[in-house]
Residue frames as qw, qx, qy, qz and C-alpha x, y, z in Angstrom:
[[0.537, -0.591, 0.430, 0.421, -9.91, -38.67, -11.66],
 [0.605, 0.169, 0.610, 0.483, -9.82, -39.94, -15.29],
 [0.288, 0.859, 0.359, 0.223, -11.52, -36.75, -16.54],
 [0.303, -0.918, 0.151, 0.209, -9.08, -34.58, -14.72],
 [0.623, -0.310, 0.554, 0.457, -6.28, -36.59, -16.18],
 [0.541, 0.509, 0.551, 0.381, -7.58, -36.11, -19.66],
 [0.033, 0.987, 0.156, 0.025, -8.01, -32.39, -19.15],
 [0.432, -0.773, 0.332, 0.326, -4.51, -32.08, -17.89],
 [0.644, -0.017, 0.600, 0.475, -3.07, -34.05, -20.86],
 [0.397, 0.754, 0.407, 0.328, -5.05, -31.89, -23.35],
 [0.060, -0.997, 0.008, 0.046, -3.66, -28.78, -21.73],
 [0.527, -0.556, 0.496, 0.410, -0.11, -29.93, -21.71],
 [0.591, 0.273, 0.628, 0.425, -0.50, -31.03, -25.32],
 [0.206, 0.934, 0.258, 0.136, -1.88, -27.56, -26.24],
 [0.311, -0.888, 0.243, 0.237, 1.05, -25.96, -24.48],
 [0.639, -0.224, 0.586, 0.446, 3.47, -28.22, -26.37],
 [0.502, 0.527, 0.558, 0.400, 1.90, -27.20, -29.73],
 [0.288, 0.083, 0.082, 0.950, 2.33, -23.55, -28.90],
 [0.212, -0.731, -0.538, -0.363, -1.22, -22.62, -28.02],
 [0.026, -0.588, 0.231, -0.775, -1.46, -19.44, -25.94],
 [0.360, -0.221, -0.786, 0.451, -1.55, -20.00, -22.18],
 [0.036, -0.340, -0.375, 0.862, -2.93, -16.58, -21.22],
 [0.203, -0.220, -0.530, -0.793, -6.28, -16.53, -23.06],
 [0.298, 0.099, 0.584, -0.749, -9.32, -15.58, -21.10],
 [0.201, -0.293, -0.812, -0.463, -12.61, -17.49, -21.92],
 [0.254, -0.005, 0.354, -0.900, -15.46, -15.33, -20.67],
 [0.092, -0.471, -0.862, -0.164, -19.06, -16.14, -19.98],
 [0.193, -0.478, -0.121, -0.848, -21.62, -13.41, -20.09],
 [0.685, -0.569, -0.183, -0.417, -23.11, -12.93, -16.53],
 [0.797, -0.151, -0.433, 0.393, -20.21, -14.57, -14.52],
 [0.335, -0.940, 0.013, -0.065, -18.99, -12.82, -11.46],
 [0.632, 0.350, -0.409, 0.557, -15.48, -11.89, -10.41],
 [0.529, -0.841, -0.049, -0.102, -14.44, -11.27, -6.83],
 [0.646, 0.347, -0.404, 0.546, -11.04, -10.37, -5.33],
 [0.551, -0.816, -0.102, 0.141, -9.55, -9.50, -2.05],
 [0.556, 0.589, -0.195, 0.553, -6.57, -7.18, -2.21],
 [0.636, -0.677, -0.087, 0.359, -3.95, -6.38, 0.49],
 [0.480, 0.735, -0.076, 0.472, -1.61, -3.46, 0.09],
 [0.602, -0.627, -0.074, 0.489, 1.40, -2.00, 1.93],
 [0.458, 0.710, 0.064, 0.531, 2.70, 1.34, 0.83],
 [0.177, 0.457, -0.481, 0.727, 5.41, 2.39, 3.36],
 [0.090, -0.025, 0.758, -0.645, 3.52, 2.82, 6.60],
 [0.609, 0.129, 0.082, -0.779, 0.10, 2.68, 5.06],
 [0.043, -0.016, 0.994, 0.095, -1.55, -0.77, 5.05],
 [0.580, 0.136, 0.146, -0.789, -5.06, -1.68, 3.83],
 [0.240, 0.155, 0.946, 0.154, -7.38, -4.40, 2.63],
 [0.456, 0.353, -0.019, -0.817, -10.21, -3.99, 0.18],
 [0.552, 0.238, 0.798, 0.036, -12.62, -6.04, -1.85],
 [0.305, 0.347, -0.371, -0.806, -13.45, -5.76, -5.53],
 [0.456, 0.277, 0.845, -0.034, -16.28, -7.55, -7.25],
 [0.305, 0.401, -0.306, -0.807, -17.94, -7.29, -10.65],
 [0.747, 0.335, 0.550, -0.164, -19.98, -8.93, -13.34],
 [0.281, -0.149, 0.660, 0.680, -18.97, -9.82, -16.84],
 [0.523, 0.648, 0.349, -0.429, -21.08, -8.07, -19.58],
 [0.521, 0.218, 0.599, 0.568, -21.00, -8.09, -23.38],
 [0.046, 0.488, -0.034, -0.871, -20.82, -4.91, -25.26],
 [0.653, 0.606, 0.167, -0.422, -22.82, -4.08, -28.47],
 [0.471, 0.693, -0.503, -0.212, -19.73, -4.85, -30.41],
 [0.951, -0.003, -0.306, -0.048, -19.33, -8.33, -28.77],
 [0.388, 0.466, -0.582, 0.542, -16.55, -7.39, -26.44],
 [0.688, -0.509, -0.505, 0.112, -16.58, -8.83, -22.90],
 [0.063, 0.633, -0.244, 0.732, -16.16, -6.27, -20.22],
 [0.522, -0.384, -0.654, 0.390, -15.82, -6.66, -16.35],
 [0.162, -0.732, -0.001, -0.662, -17.50, -3.86, -14.43],
 [0.602, -0.135, -0.610, 0.498, -15.72, -3.81, -11.04],
 [0.330, -0.820, -0.079, -0.460, -16.89, -2.10, -7.97],
 [0.401, 0.270, -0.632, 0.606, -14.88, -1.56, -4.62],
 [0.657, -0.602, -0.184, -0.415, -16.10, -2.15, -1.11],
 [0.879, -0.462, -0.093, 0.076, -15.10, -2.98, 2.44],
 [0.435, 0.628, -0.376, 0.524, -11.92, -0.84, 2.75],
 [0.734, -0.673, -0.081, 0.045, -9.97, -1.38, 6.04],
 [0.369, 0.631, -0.518, 0.444, -6.73, -0.32, 7.56],
 [0.054, 0.217, -0.829, 0.512, -5.89, -2.59, 10.37],
 [0.003, 0.402, 0.883, -0.241, -8.98, -3.06, 12.48],
 [0.132, 0.513, 0.243, -0.813, -10.51, 0.21, 11.19],
 [0.460, 0.544, 0.655, 0.251, -13.11, 0.31, 8.58],
 [0.085, -0.304, 0.164, 0.935, -12.80, 3.29, 6.17],
 [0.504, 0.628, 0.528, -0.270, -16.11, 4.44, 4.56],
 [0.348, 0.082, 0.566, 0.743, -16.02, 4.93, 0.90],
 [0.261, 0.312, 0.091, -0.909, -17.99, 7.93, -0.40],
 [0.656, 0.382, 0.578, -0.300, -21.21, 6.92, -2.07],
 [0.548, 0.755, -0.175, -0.313, -20.22, 8.31, -5.50],
 [0.087, 0.608, -0.787, -0.058, -17.01, 6.23, -5.27],
 [0.494, -0.012, 0.831, -0.255, -18.80, 3.14, -4.05],
 [0.693, 0.536, 0.380, -0.297, -21.11, 3.37, -7.08],
 [0.248, 0.732, -0.499, -0.391, -18.21, 3.88, -9.56],
 [0.942, 0.119, 0.315, 0.018, -17.58, 0.95, -11.90],
 [0.115, -0.673, 0.612, 0.398, -14.06, 0.38, -13.17],
 [0.878, 0.418, 0.017, -0.235, -13.97, -1.34, -16.58],
 [0.238, -0.578, 0.756, 0.197, -11.42, -4.03, -17.05],
 [0.910, 0.298, 0.099, -0.270, -11.15, -6.93, -19.53],
 [0.408, -0.411, 0.720, 0.382, -8.75, -9.58, -20.96],
 [0.671, 0.611, 0.420, -0.013, -10.87, -9.70, -24.20],
 [0.569, -0.026, 0.373, 0.732, -8.44, -8.88, -27.07],
 [0.182, 0.603, 0.472, 0.617, -10.89, -6.57, -28.51],
 [0.332, -0.876, -0.314, 0.155, -11.08, -4.34, -25.36],
 [0.377, 0.660, -0.125, 0.638, -9.29, -1.02, -25.30],
 [0.622, -0.440, -0.417, 0.495, -7.51, -0.81, -21.95],
 [0.129, 0.706, -0.013, 0.696, -7.59, 2.72, -20.53],
 [0.258, -0.099, -0.613, 0.740, -6.91, 4.40, -17.18],
 [0.140, -0.752, -0.645, 0.010, -10.09, 5.49, -15.38],
 [0.006, -0.734, -0.008, -0.679, -10.93, 9.20, -14.63],
 [0.494, -0.163, -0.655, 0.548, -9.38, 9.26, -11.22],
 [0.072, -0.179, 0.186, -0.963, -10.95, 12.65, -10.56],
 [0.642, -0.293, -0.330, -0.627, -14.35, 10.87, -10.20],
 [0.818, -0.285, -0.498, 0.042, -13.15, 8.59, -7.24],
 [0.548, -0.828, 0.116, 0.001, -11.96, 8.95, -3.72],
 [0.210, 0.760, -0.608, 0.097, -8.13, 9.27, -3.51],
 [0.624, -0.335, 0.670, -0.222, -8.30, 6.06, -1.23],
 [0.861, 0.249, 0.431, -0.109, -9.32, 4.03, -4.28],
 [0.434, 0.819, -0.327, -0.184, -6.74, 5.32, -6.76],
 [0.154, -0.572, 0.806, -0.022, -4.07, 2.86, -5.59],
 [0.612, 0.089, 0.770, -0.155, -6.22, -0.27, -5.57],
 [0.677, 0.636, 0.243, -0.279, -7.79, 0.63, -8.89],
 [0.312, 0.815, -0.460, -0.162, -4.44, 1.30, -10.56],
 [0.229, -0.415, 0.880, -0.029, -2.81, -1.90, -9.20],
 [0.684, 0.263, 0.664, -0.149, -5.71, -4.17, -10.35],
 [0.610, 0.765, -0.040, -0.201, -5.40, -2.55, -13.75],
 [0.058, 0.698, -0.701, -0.137, -1.68, -3.29, -13.67],
 [0.493, -0.082, 0.866, -0.020, -2.38, -7.07, -13.16],
 [0.687, 0.541, 0.463, -0.142, -4.95, -7.07, -15.93],
 [0.392, 0.843, -0.276, -0.244, -2.79, -4.97, -18.29],
 [0.143, -0.543, 0.813, 0.156, 0.16, -7.51, -17.87],
 [0.550, 0.100, 0.828, -0.041, -2.10, -10.37, -18.56],
 [0.572, 0.747, 0.201, -0.271, -3.82, -8.58, -21.48],
 [0.158, 0.795, -0.519, -0.270, -0.27, -8.07, -22.87],
 [0.355, -0.289, 0.888, 0.050, 0.66, -11.68, -22.35],
 [0.609, 0.465, 0.625, -0.149, -2.63, -12.86, -24.28],
 [0.489, 0.830, -0.054, -0.261, -1.86, -10.31, -27.21],
 [0.016, -0.649, 0.720, 0.247, 1.64, -11.60, -27.61],
 [0.890, 0.203, -0.076, -0.402, 0.24, -15.11, -28.05],
 [0.742, 0.375, -0.546, 0.109, 3.53, -17.05, -28.28],
 [0.171, -0.454, 0.714, -0.505, 4.04, -17.58, -24.49],
 [0.837, -0.020, -0.346, -0.423, 3.13, -21.25, -24.42],
 [0.908, -0.088, -0.364, 0.189, 5.68, -23.21, -22.35],
 [0.615, -0.725, 0.011, 0.310, 8.00, -22.80, -19.31],
 [0.580, -0.288, 0.302, 0.700, 10.90, -20.57, -20.12],
 [0.325, 0.678, 0.439, 0.492, 9.10, -18.64, -23.04],
 [0.307, -0.560, -0.144, 0.756, 10.25, -15.00, -22.79],
 [0.330, 0.692, 0.397, 0.504, 9.33, -11.82, -24.52],
 [0.293, -0.420, -0.181, 0.839, 10.56, -8.25, -24.15],
 [0.185, 0.782, 0.518, 0.294, 8.10, -5.57, -25.16],
 [0.303, -0.052, -0.049, 0.950, 9.17, -2.00, -25.71],
 [0.042, -0.826, -0.558, -0.063, 6.46, 0.53, -24.63],
 [0.439, -0.017, -0.104, 0.893, 8.06, 3.53, -22.88],
 [0.172, -0.592, -0.333, -0.713, 4.98, 5.65, -23.34],
 [0.112, -0.221, 0.554, -0.795, 3.87, 7.47, -19.87],
 [0.394, -0.506, -0.763, -0.087, 1.24, 6.07, -17.59],
 [0.113, -0.406, 0.226, -0.878, -0.54, 8.72, -15.43],
 [0.371, -0.444, -0.793, 0.193, -2.01, 8.61, -12.10],
 [0.064, 0.025, -0.201, 0.977, -2.56, 12.28, -11.65],
 [0.006, -0.583, -0.796, 0.162, -5.98, 13.35, -10.26],
 [0.152, 0.664, 0.345, 0.646, -5.81, 16.97, -11.29],
 [0.414, -0.843, -0.084, -0.333, -6.11, 18.22, -7.73],
 [0.664, -0.684, 0.291, 0.083, -3.76, 16.72, -5.18],
 [0.648, -0.181, 0.522, 0.524, -1.42, 14.96, -7.66],
 [0.370, 0.800, -0.016, -0.472, -0.80, 17.40, -10.41],
 [0.566, 0.575, -0.566, -0.169, 1.76, 15.28, -12.22],
 [0.652, -0.327, 0.671, -0.131, 2.20, 11.55, -11.66],
 [0.781, 0.515, -0.250, -0.251, 3.76, 9.54, -14.44],
 [0.574, -0.432, 0.658, 0.225, 6.04, 6.43, -14.98],
 [0.600, 0.604, -0.422, -0.313, 7.58, 5.02, -18.24],
 [0.599, -0.356, 0.714, -0.067, 8.23, 1.37, -18.53],
 [0.557, 0.254, -0.697, -0.373, 8.97, -1.72, -20.88],
 [0.861, -0.227, 0.223, -0.397, 7.75, -5.13, -20.15],
 [0.240, 0.416, -0.877, -0.025, 9.85, -8.32, -19.66],
 [0.832, -0.117, 0.121, -0.528, 7.56, -11.28, -19.68],
 [0.191, 0.355, -0.915, -0.001, 8.60, -14.90, -18.71],
 [0.842, -0.267, -0.277, -0.377, 6.45, -18.08, -18.25],
 [0.185, -0.608, 0.675, -0.376, 7.65, -19.45, -14.86],
 [0.288, -0.068, 0.914, -0.279, 5.53, -22.48, -14.26],
 [0.664, -0.053, -0.421, -0.617, 2.84, -24.79, -15.73],
 [0.270, -0.195, 0.846, -0.416, 1.32, -26.95, -13.15],
 [0.429, -0.085, -0.773, -0.459, -0.72, -29.92, -14.56],
 [0.247, -0.318, -0.852, 0.334, -2.00, -30.90, -11.05],
 [0.040, 0.550, 0.442, -0.707, -3.53, -27.48, -10.24],
 [0.380, 0.657, 0.526, 0.383, -4.15, -26.59, -13.91],
 [0.084, -0.963, -0.079, 0.245, -2.50, -23.23, -13.43],
 [0.681, 0.442, 0.011, 0.584, 0.23, -21.22, -15.12],
 [0.421, -0.749, -0.098, 0.502, 2.59, -18.68, -13.45],
 [0.506, 0.701, 0.140, 0.483, 3.71, -15.55, -15.38],
 [0.478, -0.546, -0.096, 0.682, 6.46, -13.13, -14.23],
 [0.355, 0.806, 0.233, 0.412, 6.22, -9.60, -15.69],
 [0.511, -0.439, -0.135, 0.726, 9.03, -7.33, -14.88],
 [0.216, 0.940, 0.231, 0.125, 8.42, -3.63, -15.48],
 [0.699, -0.264, 0.077, 0.660, 11.70, -1.97, -16.33],
 [0.047, 0.806, -0.054, -0.588, 12.99, 1.46, -17.18],
 [0.764, 0.571, 0.203, 0.219, 13.30, 1.97, -21.04],
 [0.660, 0.090, 0.086, 0.741, 16.34, 3.41, -22.60],
 [0.017, 0.186, 0.098, 0.977, 14.54, 6.76, -23.19],
 [0.017, -0.514, -0.761, 0.395, 11.66, 7.26, -20.65],
 [0.021, 0.523, 0.494, 0.695, 8.81, 9.37, -21.88],
 [0.296, -0.743, -0.520, 0.300, 7.71, 10.99, -18.45],
 [0.127, 0.876, 0.089, 0.456, 7.39, 14.71, -18.24],
 [0.649, -0.360, -0.249, 0.622, 10.23, 16.29, -16.28],
 [0.099, 0.945, 0.255, 0.180, 9.35, 20.09, -15.94],
 [0.274, -0.927, 0.246, 0.075, 12.40, 21.16, -14.08],
 [0.538, 0.649, -0.534, 0.062, 16.02, 20.83, -15.14],
 [0.246, -0.485, 0.772, -0.329, 17.15, 19.16, -11.82],
 [0.837, 0.046, 0.400, -0.371, 14.68, 16.31, -12.52],
 [0.791, 0.542, -0.243, -0.146, 16.66, 15.23, -15.61],
 [0.087, 0.583, -0.786, 0.185, 19.81, 14.07, -13.70],
 [0.742, -0.148, -0.641, -0.126, 19.59, 10.28, -13.06],
 [0.578, -0.619, 0.334, -0.414, 18.94, 9.48, -9.39],
 [0.856, -0.235, 0.460, -0.010, 19.92, 5.78, -9.76],
 [0.444, -0.337, 0.682, 0.473, 21.58, 3.66, -12.49],
 [0.319, 0.476, 0.695, 0.434, 19.05, 4.38, -15.30],
 [0.031, -0.271, -0.127, -0.954, 17.46, 7.46, -16.68],
 [0.241, 0.125, 0.576, -0.771, 14.67, 8.71, -14.43],
 [0.218, -0.196, -0.807, -0.513, 11.30, 6.98, -15.26],
 [0.352, -0.614, -0.699, 0.105, 9.13, 8.04, -12.40],
 [0.106, 0.195, -0.160, 0.962, 7.82, 11.46, -11.27],
 [0.298, -0.672, -0.678, 0.017, 5.30, 12.57, -8.81],
 [0.113, 0.183, -0.183, 0.959, 4.34, 16.13, -7.90],
 [0.282, -0.613, -0.733, 0.083, 1.69, 16.96, -5.21],
 [0.053, -0.614, -0.018, -0.787, 0.20, 20.28, -4.28],
 [0.534, -0.459, -0.623, 0.340, 0.19, 20.70, -0.52],
 [0.199, -0.787, -0.259, 0.524, -1.18, 24.01, 0.60],
 [0.335, 0.915, -0.128, -0.186, 0.88, 26.78, -1.21],
 [0.242, -0.615, 0.712, 0.237, 3.82, 24.39, -1.74],
 [0.848, 0.367, -0.300, -0.238, 4.60, 21.69, -4.24],
 [0.650, -0.441, 0.618, 0.027, 6.22, 18.38, -3.08],
 [0.683, 0.601, -0.327, -0.254, 8.24, 16.99, -6.21],
 [0.656, -0.410, 0.631, 0.058, 9.81, 13.64, -6.47],
 [0.708, 0.591, -0.303, -0.241, 11.64, 11.87, -9.30],
 [0.393, -0.525, 0.754, 0.029, 13.73, 8.69, -9.76],
 [0.300, 0.200, -0.887, -0.288, 13.82, 5.05, -10.89],
 [0.722, -0.073, 0.409, -0.554, 10.87, 2.78, -10.60],
 [0.309, 0.181, -0.885, -0.297, 10.50, -0.90, -11.34],
 [0.788, -0.141, 0.218, -0.558, 7.84, -3.50, -10.73],
 [0.117, 0.155, -0.974, -0.114, 8.04, -7.34, -10.35],
 [0.688, 0.006, 0.096, -0.719, 4.60, -8.91, -10.96],
 [0.024, -0.096, 0.994, 0.039, 3.84, -12.59, -10.43],
 [0.633, 0.106, 0.047, -0.765, 0.46, -13.77, -11.70],
 [0.163, -0.008, 0.986, 0.032, -1.15, -17.15, -11.57],
 [0.565, 0.170, -0.147, -0.794, -4.01, -17.91, -13.89],
 [0.764, 0.097, 0.571, -0.285, -6.31, -20.83, -14.48],
 [0.101, -0.217, 0.802, 0.548, -5.55, -23.06, -17.40],
 [0.278, 0.475, 0.831, -0.077, -9.30, -23.86, -17.64],
 [0.199, 0.841, 0.493, 0.102, -10.45, -20.31, -18.53],
 [0.427, 0.452, -0.048, 0.782, -7.57, -17.87, -18.18],
 [0.371, -0.856, -0.214, -0.289, -9.00, -16.35, -15.01],
 [0.232, 0.566, -0.535, 0.583, -6.74, -14.53, -12.72],
 [0.750, -0.405, -0.523, 0.012, -6.46, -16.47, -9.44],
 [0.515, -0.792, -0.072, 0.320, -3.82, -14.61, -7.52],
 [0.538, 0.686, -0.030, 0.489, -1.11, -12.03, -8.04],
 [0.534, -0.670, -0.117, 0.503, 1.62, -10.22, -6.16],
 [0.448, 0.773, 0.023, 0.449, 3.43, -6.95, -7.05],
 [0.598, -0.594, -0.089, 0.531, 6.56, -5.50, -5.59],
 [0.361, 0.818, 0.215, 0.393, 7.21, -1.96, -6.57],
 [0.552, -0.544, -0.090, 0.626, 10.39, -0.20, -5.41],
 [0.309, 0.897, 0.112, 0.297, 11.26, 3.40, -6.17],
 [0.594, -0.312, -0.080, 0.738, 14.69, 5.02, -5.63],
 [0.148, 0.847, 0.318, 0.399, 13.99, 8.81, -5.71],
 [0.253, -0.086, -0.316, 0.910, 14.82, 12.28, -4.36],
 [0.121, -0.801, -0.586, -0.033, 12.26, 14.73, -2.92],
 [0.248, 0.034, -0.119, 0.961, 12.32, 18.43, -2.96],
 [0.006, -0.740, -0.575, 0.349, 9.79, 20.94, -1.48],
 [0.287, 0.217, 0.316, 0.878, 9.18, 23.91, -3.94],
 [0.067, 0.526, 0.398, -0.748, 7.41, 27.20, -3.59],
 [0.371, 0.477, -0.195, -0.772, 6.56, 27.54, -7.36],
 [0.857, 0.296, 0.292, -0.304, 4.70, 25.49, -9.87],
 [0.597, 0.684, -0.416, -0.049, 7.71, 25.54, -12.19],
 [0.916, -0.380, 0.005, 0.130, 9.57, 23.71, -9.50],
 [0.553, 0.577, -0.218, 0.559, 12.68, 25.97, -9.71],
 [0.158, -0.623, 0.431, -0.634, 12.61, 27.37, -6.18],
 [0.893, -0.226, -0.350, -0.170, 13.05, 24.29, -4.11],
 [0.626, -0.688, 0.362, -0.067, 14.66, 22.90, -0.98],
 [0.025, 0.522, -0.839, -0.151, 17.85, 20.68, -1.08],
 [0.756, 0.010, -0.534, -0.378, 17.04, 17.14, -2.35],
 [0.552, -0.383, 0.624, -0.399, 16.21, 14.40, 0.15],
 [0.207, 0.216, -0.916, -0.266, 16.83, 10.72, -0.71],
 [0.726, -0.029, 0.214, -0.653, 13.71, 8.58, -0.90],
 [0.091, 0.110, -0.975, -0.168, 13.32, 4.75, -0.83],
 [0.654, 0.019, 0.162, -0.738, 9.77, 3.80, -1.48],
 [0.095, 0.054, -0.980, -0.167, 8.41, 0.13, -1.46],
 [0.692, 0.044, 0.108, -0.712, 4.83, -0.88, -2.30],
 [0.003, 0.050, -0.998, -0.048, 3.76, -4.56, -1.96],
 [0.647, 0.098, 0.019, -0.756, 0.37, -5.58, -3.28],
 [0.050, -0.019, 0.991, 0.121, -1.35, -8.94, -3.40],
 [0.584, 0.095, -0.021, -0.806, -4.70, -9.99, -4.77],
 [0.172, -0.022, 0.980, -0.093, -6.54, -13.19, -4.33],
 [0.453, -0.195, -0.580, -0.648, -9.65, -14.45, -6.31],
 [0.380, -0.011, 0.693, -0.613, -12.60, -15.19, -4.04],
 [0.032, 0.271, 0.937, 0.218, -15.33, -17.79, -4.67]]
């Protein structure tokens, strides 16, 4: 009990002095395990992610993450062998170069989970880079705006969003030795997404369009455009900065048109779309 109290006091003292809360302390060879639940409109799933921490030749710690045990309801969904063998590289080491995996190498079923786990890591990575988020109420707005892509080159031929980051420290709990971070992904003033057709440039909601998705379905193209936001809550350990649990709520207000040409000029009338994705991830022992 006394040791725990001393640790808590040290953590609170560090926070009071402005020490960064969101700093990951890695140990080479340690394992990471997560259970993820996702809901994307009618599609619901659960999946496990696990990996091991390795150290590169340049001294940067990297988590090599594999995916397994995908289920929807009571049904197990087999992951193709090449996708099961694929290792996603993530890290909260400040020397790591965060990048989107080559989604053409994995099953479409894994693109969502991989991108969402990367979102949680990217948000924490950014919080650590900022460095001055040290006490409850600390806030930082980061302008990014550059496009993020989830296109796989075959089914999704264009998939991009453009966001800025609004970060706030919501809670520091000395009893559980955890900190809670809220990261709001918001549309920038001038989104950088590609909008290949003129009709896509008209705002669908109350901000410039910052989300676009074009899929090839047979000899047609399904094109969607609109406004996207994320609210991400992340809880980390104050002992080592490890991600303990996180949730993501991702609404999109959009319109959809079915087109017969790749230039997206010969299209049906627009149909309103409300999309809501909800993701949660929990660290496992």
